[in-house]
C-alpha positions in Angstrom: 26.5 -81.0 10.6 23.9 -79.4 8.6 21.2 -81.2 6.5 22.8 -80.2 3.3 26.1 -81.9 4.3 24.5 -85.2 5.3 22.6 -85.3 2.0 25.9 -84.7 0.2 27.5 -87.6 2.0 24.6 -89.9 1.5 24.4 -89.2 -2.2 28.1 -90.7 -2.4 27.6 -93.8 -0.4 25.4 -96.8 0.0 26.0 -97.8 3.6 24.9 -95.8 6.6 26.8 -96.5 9.8 26.7 -94.6 13.0 29.4 -94.7 15.7 29.2 -93.2 19.2 32.2 -91.0 20.2 33.5 -93.7 22.5 33.9 -96.1 19.5 30.7 -98.1 20.1 28.9 -98.9 16.8 25.1 -98.3 16.6 24.0 -101.9 15.6 23.6 -102.2 11.8 19.9 -103.2 12.2 19.0 -99.6 13.6 16.0 -97.7 12.3 15.6 -94.0 11.7 12.3 -93.7 13.4 11.9 -89.9 13.2 13.1 -87.1 11.1 11.7 -83.8 12.2 12.2 -80.2 13.3 12.6 -79.4 17.0 12.0 -75.8 18.1 13.0 -74.6 21.4 12.0 -71.2 22.8 13.6 -70.3 26.1 14.9 -67.6 28.4 18.4 -68.0 29.4 19.7 -67.2 33.0 20.5 -63.7 32.0 16.8 -63.0 30.9 17.5 -63.0 27.3 14.8 -64.7 25.1 16.4 -67.3 22.7 15.1 -69.4 19.9 16.7 -72.6 18.6 15.6 -74.9 15.7 17.3 -78.2 14.7 16.6 -81.1 12.3 16.1 -84.1 14.5 16.9 -87.7 13.7 15.9 -90.3 16.1 17.7 -93.7 15.9 16.2 -96.9 17.4 17.3 -100.5 17.7 14.7 -103.0 16.9 14.5 -106.8 17.1 14.5 -106.7 13.3 18.0 -108.0 12.8 17.6 -108.3 9.0 16.9 -104.5 8.8 19.6 -102.5 7.0 19.1 -98.8 6.2 20.6 -97.8 2.8 21.7 -94.2 2.1 19.0 -93.8 -0.7 16.2 -94.7 1.8 17.4 -92.1 4.3 17.8 -89.5 1.5 14.2 -90.3 0.6 13.0 -89.8 4.3 15.0 -86.5 4.4 13.4 -85.3 1.1 9.9 -86.1 2.4 10.6 -84.3 5.6 11.9 -81.2 3.6 8.7 -81.3 1.5 6.1 -82.0 4.1 7.5 -80.1 7.1 9.3 -77.3 5.2 12.5 -78.3 6.8 15.3 -75.7 6.2 19.1 -76.5 6.1 19.2 -76.9 9.8 22.0 -78.3 12.1 21.3 -81.9 12.9 20.7 -83.3 16.4 20.5 -87.0 16.8 18.6 -88.9 19.6 19.8 -92.2 20.4 19.1 -94.5 23.5 21.8 -95.0 26.0 20.9 -95.1 29.8 18.4 -92.5 28.8 17.6 -90.8 25.5 20.9 -89.0 24.5 21.1 -86.0 22.3 24.2 -85.8 20.0 25.7 -83.5 17.4 26.5 -85.3 14.1 30.0 -85.6 12.6 31.5 -87.8 9.8 34.9 -89.4 9.7 34.9 -90.4 6.0 33.4 -93.8 6.8 31.0 -93.5 9.7 28.5 -90.9 10.9 29.7 -90.0 14.5 27.4 -89.2 17.4 29.3 -86.5 19.2 28.5 -85.6 22.8 26.7 -82.3 23.4 27.5 -80.1 26.4 25.4 -77.8 28.4 26.7 -74.2 28.8 25.7 -70.9 30.3 24.7 -68.7 27.5 24.7 -65.5 29.6 28.0 -65.7 31.5 28.5 -61.9 31.5 24.9 -61.5 33.0 25.1 -64.1 35.8 28.7 -63.5 36.9 30.2 -66.8 35.6 33.8 -66.2 34.4 35.7 -68.4 32.1 38.7 -70.3 33.6 41.9 -68.4 32.9 44.5 -70.4 30.9 47.4 -71.4 33.0 50.8 -71.0 31.3 53.2 -73.8 32.3 56.9 -73.0 32.4 59.6 -75.7 32.1 62.0 -74.7 34.9 64.3 -77.7 34.3 66.1 -76.0 31.4 66.6 -72.7 33.2 69.6 -71.4 35.2 67.4 -71.1 38.2 66.3 -74.8 38.2 64.8 -76.3 41.3 67.8 -77.4 43.1 68.8 -76.7 46.7 69.5 -73.1 46.9 68.1 -72.4 43.4 65.4 -70.1 44.7 62.4 -71.7 43.1 61.0 -73.5 46.1 
């Protein structure tokens, strides 16, 4: 989800809820402790120089059980980040504590913001010899004339 999309959603709601993809809700007393820009410059396994930039939100659960983040407050934090940091309309990455700090993509189901699992990937498959798995076509032999019966020729 891009920054423009979360701003659009927040402008139409009052409540801000986050839910992990497994259904676990982020406790309602969470804080957004950071909104920033993360820039990553790297070389992939094929030797290509790459550059990534994302808007980063960090969620944190405090012992402040009375805290509830309202949509307008998060909109104000985003606006300040855009002004002070020159934040562009970037994809959002969310950091949230699980066993370690997890990084998530952000979605929305109409009610809750969803923390969607990110996956690692080889960015240079053609350069390092990694091939995609072929799709296997399954055939239903039960409805064919040569079904797997003794003498049917399929086994």
